[in-house]
C-alpha positions in Angstrom: 25.8 61.4 157.7 24.3 62.7 154.5 25.6 61.2 151.1 25.8 64.5 149.7 28.9 65.5 147.6 31.3 67.3 150.0 31.5 71.0 149.4 33.9 73.8 149.7 32.0 77.2 149.8 33.1 80.9 150.3 31.1 82.5 153.2 30.5 86.4 152.6 29.5 88.8 155.3 27.3 91.6 154.2 27.3 94.8 156.3 24.8 97.4 154.7 25.9 97.5 150.9 29.3 96.1 151.3 31.3 92.9 152.1 33.4 92.9 155.3 35.5 90.2 157.1 35.6 90.1 160.9 37.7 88.3 163.5 36.0 86.6 166.2 32.9 88.5 165.2 34.7 91.6 165.6 37.0 94.2 163.9 35.3 94.2 160.7 37.5 95.0 157.5 35.9 96.3 154.4 36.3 93.9 151.4 34.5 95.6 148.7 31.4 95.3 146.6 29.2 92.1 146.7 28.6 92.2 143.0 32.1 92.3 142.1 33.0 89.6 144.4 30.1 87.2 143.0 31.3 88.1 139.3 34.7 86.8 140.4 33.4 83.7 142.3 31.3 82.9 139.0 34.5 83.0 136.9 36.3 80.9 139.5 33.5 78.2 139.1 32.5 78.1 142.7 29.9 75.4 143.4 27.9 77.1 146.1 28.1 80.2 148.2 26.8 81.5 151.5 25.9 85.1 152.1 25.2 86.4 155.8 24.0 90.0 156.6 25.7 90.3 159.9 23.7 93.7 160.8 20.2 93.0 159.7 19.3 91.3 163.0 21.4 93.6 165.0 19.5 96.4 163.8 16.3 94.5 164.1 15.9 94.9 160.2 14.4 92.7 157.7 16.5 91.2 154.7 17.6 94.2 152.1 15.7 92.6 149.3 16.9 95.1 146.8 20.5 94.3 147.4 19.8 90.5 147.7 18.0 90.7 144.5 21.0 92.2 142.6 23.3 89.6 144.2 21.0 86.6 143.3 20.8 87.9 139.8 24.6 87.9 139.2 24.9 84.7 141.1 25.5 81.4 138.9 25.7 79.1 141.8 23.4 78.1 144.6 23.2 80.8 147.1 22.4 80.5 150.8 21.2 83.8 152.4 20.9 84.5 156.2 20.2 87.6 158.1 16.9 89.3 159.3 14.6 86.6 158.4 11.6 86.8 160.8 8.7 85.5 158.9 7.5 82.9 156.2 6.8 86.0 154.1 10.4 86.9 154.2 11.4 83.4 153.1 8.7 83.5 150.3 10.5 86.8 149.1 13.9 85.4 149.3 12.9 82.2 147.3 11.2 84.3 144.7 14.1 86.2 144.1 16.3 83.2 143.5 17.9 82.2 146.8 18.4 78.4 147.1 18.5 78.1 150.8 17.9 80.4 153.7 19.8 80.4 157.1 18.1 81.0 160.3 19.8 82.0 163.4 18.6 84.7 165.7 15.0 84.3 164.9 15.0 80.7 166.3 15.5 81.9 169.9 12.5 83.9 169.7 10.2 81.9 167.3 11.5 78.4 166.8 8.3 77.5 165.1 9.6 79.6 162.1 11.8 76.8 161.2 9.2 74.0 160.8 6.8 76.5 159.0 9.3 77.3 156.3 10.7 73.6 156.2 7.2 71.9 155.7 6.6 74.6 153.0 9.8 74.4 151.0 11.5 71.1 152.2 14.2 70.8 154.8 16.8 70.9 152.2 15.9 74.6 151.7 16.5 75.5 155.5 20.0 75.9 157.1 20.1 76.3 160.9 23.1 78.5 162.0 24.8 78.0 165.3 27.5 80.2 166.7 29.6 78.6 169.5 32.1 80.2 172.0 34.4 78.2 174.2 35.2 79.4 177.4 38.5 79.5 179.4 37.5 76.2 180.9 36.9 74.6 177.6 33.1 74.4 177.9 31.1 75.2 174.7 28.1 77.4 174.8 25.7 78.7 172.0 25.8 82.4 171.7 23.3 84.6 169.8 23.2 88.3 168.5 26.7 88.0 166.8 28.5 86.4 169.9 27.4 89.1 172.6 24.7 87.1 174.4 25.3 83.8 175.8 22.4 81.1 175.9 22.0 78.2 178.2 22.0 75.8 175.1 24.9 73.4 174.5 25.9 73.2 170.8 24.9 69.3 170.6 21.6 69.9 172.2 20.5 72.9 170.4 21.7 71.3 167.0 19.5 68.2 167.6 16.5 70.5 168.6 16.9 72.3 165.3 17.3 69.0 163.4 14.1 67.8 165.0 12.3 71.1 163.8 13.3 70.5 160.4 16.6 72.0 159.5 18.3 70.4 156.5 21.8 71.4 157.4 23.6 73.0 160.3 26.0 75.9 159.8 28.5 75.5 162.7 30.6 78.6 163.4 33.4 78.7 166.0 33.5 82.4 167.3 37.0 81.5 168.8 38.3 80.5 165.4 36.5 82.9 163.1 38.7 84.9 161.0 41.9 83.7 162.7 43.5 81.6 159.9 44.4 79.1 162.6 42.2 76.1 161.5 38.8 74.5 162.6 37.7 73.5 166.0 37.8 69.9 164.9 36.5 68.6 168.5 33.3 70.9 168.1 32.8 69.7 164.5 33.1 66.1 165.0 31.0 66.2 168.1 28.0 67.4 166.2 28.7 65.6 162.9 28.8 62.4 164.7 25.6 62.8 166.4 23.5 64.5 163.8 21.7 62.8 160.8 21.8 66.1 158.7 24.8 67.5 157.1 27.1 69.8 159.2 28.9 72.7 157.4 32.1 73.8 159.3 32.8 77.5 159.6 35.4 79.6 161.2 39.3 79.4 161.0 40.3 78.1 157.6 43.7 79.2 156.6 44.8 76.7 154.0 43.6 73.6 152.0 44.7 71.3 154.6 42.5 72.9 157.0 39.6 72.5 155.0 40.4 69.0 154.3 40.8 68.3 158.1 37.3 69.6 158.9 36.0 67.0 156.4 38.1 64.1 157.2 38.9 64.4 160.9 35.9 66.5 161.8 33.4 64.6 159.6 31.8 67.7 158.3 29.8 67.4 155.2 30.9 70.9 153.8 33.5 73.4 154.8 33.4 77.3 154.4 36.1 79.9 154.5 35.9 83.6 154.5 39.4 85.3 155.0 41.0 82.5 153.1 38.8 83.5 149.9 39.0 87.2 150.2 42.6 87.9 151.2 45.6 87.2 149.5 47.2 85.9 152.7 47.0 86.5 156.5 47.7 90.1 157.0 47.7 91.0 153.3 45.3 92.8 151.1 42.0 91.8 149.6 42.2 89.3 146.7 39.0 87.3 145.8 40.2 83.8 145.1 39.2 80.1 145.1 41.3 76.9 144.9 41.4 75.5 141.3 39.3 72.3 140.8 42.2 70.0 141.2 42.9 71.2 144.7 39.2 71.2 145.6 39.0 67.4 144.4 42.0 66.9 146.6 40.2 68.7 149.7 37.0 66.7 149.3 38.4 63.4 148.4 37.4 60.7 151.0 
């Protein structure tokens, strides 16, 4: 386990020039302009932020550097970006813009060598490997690619261990079954990976309240937690409201 300070991070989904929120990687709801959201998160003193372009890989597009540059220019906290990164040159451009970390997912199935290439150049702390996991009706977990549409032969743990060995500095672990549901994290999945890896695991998918976030850290043994719906909606089934817990609540969530 990493000795890094535990973190609570918003995870924003970019689709074109706007932010959306999905449920089980489907049914995208429009949230608004990313710049406005970033400005609000600045005011709320968020420690760190994740921005994932969910359509870049689907459409075989490179990162939209113009939009990312605008977002990074407004963002006062460390920013992780993922989506459409296919080369060291893409990573070079993103780091030049001011991105703190990059997240790799789809590209790793086609060119796993990209991870050590970027990690060796910028350090493993700058590379987050993203893993999307779906549990089937028999309770078996599989890694999926292409936004949950294509099943792979990889188990979450084996894939995570491979990515750690290749030079990943963190694992962003997303449960497709729980994503956007407000029903809490898949603690069994999180704990399985967190207990076996020597790099931090970021739990993603399912947060509905502060206790869910704390459970992923305390019971799941994650090093960090993210939330999407919880930080962009007023409550489940209600309208958009960019929000983040006050510092005293954050301290309670991350307390050991």
